[in-house]
C-alpha positions in Angstrom: 0.0 0.0 0.0 2.9 2.4 0.8 4.5 1.6 -2.6 1.2 2.3 -4.3 0.7 5.6 -2.4 4.2 6.7 -3.3 3.7 5.8 -7.0 0.5 7.8 -6.8 2.5 10.8 -5.6 4.9 10.7 -8.6 3.2 13.7 -10.3 3.5 15.9 -7.2 7.1 14.7 -6.7 8.1 15.6 -10.2 6.4 19.0 -10.0 7.9 19.8 -6.6 11.4 18.9 -7.7 11.6 20.9 -10.9 15.0 22.6 -10.8 13.5 25.9 -12.1 10.8 25.9 -9.5 10.7 28.5 -6.7 10.0 27.9 -3.1 6.7 29.8 -3.4 5.7 27.4 -6.1 6.8 24.4 -4.1 4.8 25.7 -1.1 1.7 25.8 -3.3 2.3 22.1 -4.3 2.7 21.1 -0.6 -0.5 22.9 0.3 -2.3 20.9 -2.4 -0.9 17.7 -1.1 -1.8 18.5 2.5 -5.4 19.3 1.4 -5.7 15.8 -0.1 -5.6 14.4 3.5 -3.8 11.3 2.2 -2.0 8.8 4.5 0.9 6.5 3.8 2.9 9.3 2.0 5.7 9.7 4.5 8.3 8.9 1.9 7.0 11.8 -0.2 7.2 14.2 2.7 10.7 13.0 3.5 12.0 13.4 -0.1 10.4 16.8 -0.3 12.1 17.9 3.0 15.5 16.6 1.8 15.1 18.5 -1.5 14.1 21.7 0.4 17.2 21.5 2.5 19.3 20.8 -0.5 18.0 23.8 -2.4 17.9 26.1 0.6 21.1 27.8 -0.7 19.0 29.2 -3.5 16.9 31.3 -1.2 19.4 34.1 -0.6 17.8 37.3 0.8 14.5 36.9 -1.0 11.9 37.4 1.8 9.1 35.8 -0.1 11.2 32.7 -0.7 12.3 32.6 2.9 8.7 32.7 4.2 7.6 30.1 1.6 10.5 27.8 2.7 9.5 28.2 6.4 5.9 27.5 5.8 6.9 24.4 3.7 8.9 23.2 6.7 5.8 23.4 8.8 3.7 21.4 6.4 6.4 18.8 5.9 7.1 18.4 9.6 3.5 18.0 10.4 3.2 15.4 7.6 6.2 13.4 8.8 5.1 13.6 12.4 1.6 12.3 11.5 3.2 9.5 9.5 5.7 8.8 12.4 8.3 8.5 9.6 11.3 7.6 11.7 13.7 7.7 8.8 13.3 11.4 8.6 14.6 12.2 12.1 18.0 13.4 10.8 16.5 15.7 8.2 14.0 17.1 10.7 16.9 18.1 12.9 18.5 19.7 9.9 15.3 21.6 9.4 15.6 22.8 13.0 19.1 24.1 12.2 17.9 25.6 8.9 15.1 27.6 10.6 17.3 28.4 13.7 15.9 31.5 15.4 19.1 32.2 17.4 21.5 32.8 14.4 18.8 33.8 11.9 16.8 36.5 13.6 14.3 36.8 10.7 13.2 33.2 10.8 9.6 32.5 11.9 9.7 30.2 15.0 6.6 28.3 13.8 8.9 26.3 11.5 11.3 25.5 14.4 8.4 24.5 16.6 6.9 22.2 14.0 10.2 20.5 13.2 10.9 19.9 16.9 7.5 18.5 17.6 7.8 16.2 14.6 11.2 15.1 15.8 9.5 13.8 19.0 6.7 12.2 17.0 9.2 10.2 14.8 11.1 9.0 17.9 14.2 11.0 17.1 16.1 9.8 20.2 19.5 10.3 18.5 18.8 14.0 18.8 17.7 14.3 22.4 21.0 16.0 23.4 20.6 18.4 20.5 17.1 19.4 21.6 18.3 19.8 25.2 21.2 22.0 24.1 18.7 24.2 22.1 16.3 24.5 25.1 19.2 25.4 27.4 20.2 28.2 25.0 16.6 29.4 24.9 16.3 29.4 28.7 19.1 31.9 29.1 18.1 34.4 26.4 17.1 38.0 27.1 13.4 38.2 26.2 12.7 41.9 26.8 11.7 42.6 23.2 8.1 41.5 22.5 8.8 39.9 19.1 11.9 38.2 20.3 9.9 36.9 23.3 7.1 35.5 21.0 9.6 33.7 18.7 11.6 32.2 21.5 8.6 31.0 23.4 7.2 29.4 20.2 10.5 27.5 19.9 10.6 26.6 23.6 7.1 24.9 23.3 8.5 22.8 20.4 11.4 21.7 22.6 9.2 20.9 25.5 6.8 18.9 23.3 9.6 16.9 21.8 11.2 16.0 25.1 7.8 15.1 26.6 7.1 12.8 23.7 10.5 11.2 23.8 10.2 10.6 27.6 14.0 10.6 28.3 15.1 11.6 31.8 17.8 13.8 30.3 15.1 16.2 29.2 13.8 16.7 32.7 16.2 19.3 34.0 16.0 21.8 31.0 12.2 21.4 30.9 12.1 22.1 34.7 14.1 25.3 34.2 11.7 26.3 31.4 8.9 25.9 34.0 10.6 28.4 36.3 12.0 30.6 33.6 11.2 34.1 32.4 8.5 33.0 30.0 4.8 33.8 30.0 2.7 31.9 32.5 1.1 29.8 29.7 4.5 28.6 28.6 5.7 27.8 32.1 2.5 25.8 32.6 3.2 23.8 29.5 6.6 22.9 30.8 5.3 22.1 34.3 2.6 19.9 33.0 5.1 18.0 30.8 7.4 17.1 33.7 5.5 14.2 35.1 5.4 12.6 31.6 9.1 12.9 31.1 10.2 10.9 34.2 8.3 8.9 36.8 11.1 9.2 39.3 13.4 12.2 38.8 14.6 12.1 42.4 18.3 12.3 41.6 17.7 15.2 39.2 15.6 17.2 41.6 18.0 16.6 44.5 20.8 18.0 42.4 18.7 21.1 41.6 17.9 21.6 45.2 21.5 21.2 46.3 22.9 23.4 43.5 24.3 26.6 45.0 23.4 28.6 41.9 19.7 27.7 42.3 17.9 30.3 44.4 15.4 29.2 47.1 12.4 30.0 44.9 13.7 27.5 42.3 14.6 25.0 45.0 11.1 25.1 46.5 9.5 24.7 43.0 11.8 21.7 42.4 10.7 20.1 45.6 7.0 20.8 44.8 7.5 19.1 41.5 8.9 16.0 43.3 5.7 15.7 45.3 3.8 15.6 42.0 5.7 12.7 40.6 4.8 9.0 40.5 8.1 8.2 42.3 8.1 5.6 45.0 7.9 6.7 48.6 11.5 5.8 49.3 12.6 8.2 46.6 10.4 11.0 47.8 11.8 10.4 51.3 15.4 10.8 50.0 14.6 14.1 48.3 12.7 15.3 51.4 15.9 14.7 53.4 17.8 16.8 50.9 15.2 19.5 50.9 15.2 19.7 54.7 19.0 19.8 54.9 19.3 22.4 52.2 16.6 24.5 53.9 19.0 24.9 56.8 22.3 24.9 55.0 21.6 27.5 52.3 22.9 30.9 53.5 21.0 34.1 52.6 19.9 37.3 54.1 17.1 37.9 51.6 13.8 37.9 53.5 11.8 36.5 50.6 14.3 33.6 50.2 14.3 32.9 53.9 10.5 32.5 53.7 10.9 30.1 50.8 13.4 28.1 52.7 11.1 27.8 55.6 8.2 26.7 53.3 10.5 24.0 51.8 11.6 22.8 55.3 8.0 22.5 56.5 6.8 20.7 53.4 9.8 18.3 53.6 9.2 17.6 57.2 5.6 16.7 56.5 6.8 14.5 53.6 9.1 12.7 56.0 6.1 12.0 58.2 4.3 10.5 55.2 7.2 8.7 53.4 9.6 7.9 56.2 13.2 8.7 57.2 15.7 8.1 54.4 18.8 8.1 56.6 19.9 9.0 60.0 21.1 12.5 59.0 17.4 13.5 59.0 17.2 13.5 62.8 19.9 16.2 63.2 17.9 18.4 60.8 14.6 17.7 62.5 16.3 18.7 65.8 17.5 22.0 64.2 13.9 22.7 63.0 12.7 22.4 66.6 15.6 23.9 68.5 16.3 26.9 66.3 12.7 27.9 66.3 12.2 27.3 70.0 15.0 29.8 70.8 14.2 32.3 68.0 12.8 35.7 68.7 10.1 35.1 66.2 9.7 31.3 66.2 7.8 29.5 63.4 5.3 27.5 65.5 4.1 25.5 62.5 7.6 24.2 61.9 7.9 23.1 65.5 4.5 21.4 65.3 5.3 19.7 62.0 8.6 18.4 63.5 7.0 17.0 66.6 4.2 15.3 64.6 6.7 13.8 62.2 8.8 12.4 65.1 5.7 10.9 66.6 4.7 9.3 63.4 8.1 7.9 62.7 8.1 6.1 66.1 11.8 5.1 65.8 14.1 5.0 68.8 15.9 8.1 67.5 12.6 9.9 67.2 11.5 9.0 70.7 14.9 10.1 72.0 14.5 13.5 70.5 10.9 14.0 71.8 12.2 12.9 75.3 15.1 15.4 75.0 12.8 18.3 74.1 10.4 17.5 76.9 13.2 17.1 79.4 14.7 20.5 78.4 11.3 22.3 78.6 10.7 20.7 82.0 14.1 21.5 83.6 15.0 24.7 81.8 11.6 26.4 81.6 9.0 25.0 83.9 11.1 24.4 86.9 12.8 27.8 86.6 9.5 29.6 86.2 10.1 30.7 82.5 6.7 29.5 81.3 4.8 31.5 78.7 2.2 30.8 76.1 4.8 29.4 73.7 6.2 26.9 76.2 2.7 25.9 77.2 1.7 25.1 73.7 4.9 23.2 72.9 4.6 21.3 76.1 1.1 20.1 75.1 2.4 19.0 71.7 5.3 17.1 73.2 3.4 15.2 75.7 0.7 14.2 73.2 3.3 13.2 70.7 5.1 11.0 73.2 1.8 9.3 74.0 1.4 8.4 70.3 4.8 6.7 69.9 3.9 3.6 71.9 7.4 3.7 73.4 8.4 1.5 76.3 11.2 3.8 77.3 11.7 3.9 81.1 13.1 7.4 80.8 10.0 8.6 79.1 7.8 6.9 81.7 9.8 8.5 84.6 9.7 12.0 83.1 5.9 11.9 82.5 5.4 10.5 86.0 7.5 13.3 87.5 5.5 15.9 85.6 2.3 14.4 86.8 3.5 14.7 90.4 5.1 18.1 90.3 3.0 20.9 91.7 4.6 23.5 89.4 2.3 22.2 86.7 -1.4 23.0 86.6 -4.0 20.3 87.0 -4.6 20.5 83.3 -0.9 20.1 82.4 -0.6 17.2 84.9 -3.7 15.6 83.3 -2.0 15.7 79.9 1.0 13.8 81.3 -1.4 11.2 82.8 -3.2 10.8 79.5 0.1 10.2 77.8 1.0 7.5 80.4 -2.4 5.9 79.8 -1.8 5.9 76.1 1.5 4.2 76.6 -0.1 1.5 78.7 0.9 2.6 82.2 
């Protein structure tokens, strides 16, 4: 059937490849073929594209010929993509180069976009690195001029579409940076929506972005949020959560907005650890920082303290119980017994006692501390009752 279809296209092939023909005339032929709505003519489209690239040196500075050639690339790319004509991948990449909007500032980006989209549709895996390089170049361009912005964003969409279709993890990082780039919201949304389709588990890639010193906290937070959207297994999300929490404390900045973003990332990561588990023992030191630094801060983040305590209670490990015991012992000896007892301490005390009751621990130290609190008259009857409730919950 394909041979019959190609033989049936011989008239159009001969007419298209007349040496004396112009690109304007060839465009008219392609438009006629397109309007036939035929299938099985991938070979015709491929030969036509190769001929266009071969004769592209004839265009010169003739603007009508340039525009006709670019519109021809769109039709040919769409045809090859629809046919999934894999043999055309190399020539489709050459079409991207031919219609390059970086070096050729007069080119219409619609042709670049169409060729890139088709490259994905024909499974052009040999050109993934080339597409990535193109998108990386686009991501760092100055887009202050409205027309430049339109052209680059059109090309960016082509790169995103191709990488999404090819589903190779190498494409995740550049598409992510397109999602947080200086593009219009609509373009950023296209990139963001493509990410889950490129990689099920981009944990290592996202961890690297979060840890990268050149990524500002806004980018780090967005990378972490993208991880939560993935289909990655819980163990992978737990590992990235550990990275996000550690980076939330280790990244140094005096920018108030960035400090807020880091706090948001820490709290979200702490809650993720509650859900997905502790990836490694280093997490406990960072959880302790989230509690201790806020406890002693002039303007503590009570939510971060609460998230930390709830996570330790949910984890129920020996290390988690040890930290909860340590925190309660400190608040008992350093605050309550010395009379430094305000609303902040009262609230944290209530959380700590309740969390210890949830752990199910059989620790004799925890039992002794709760019993001591229950019998100490510096505590109110309500506060003593909380300690008794925790003891009951623990089976004492």
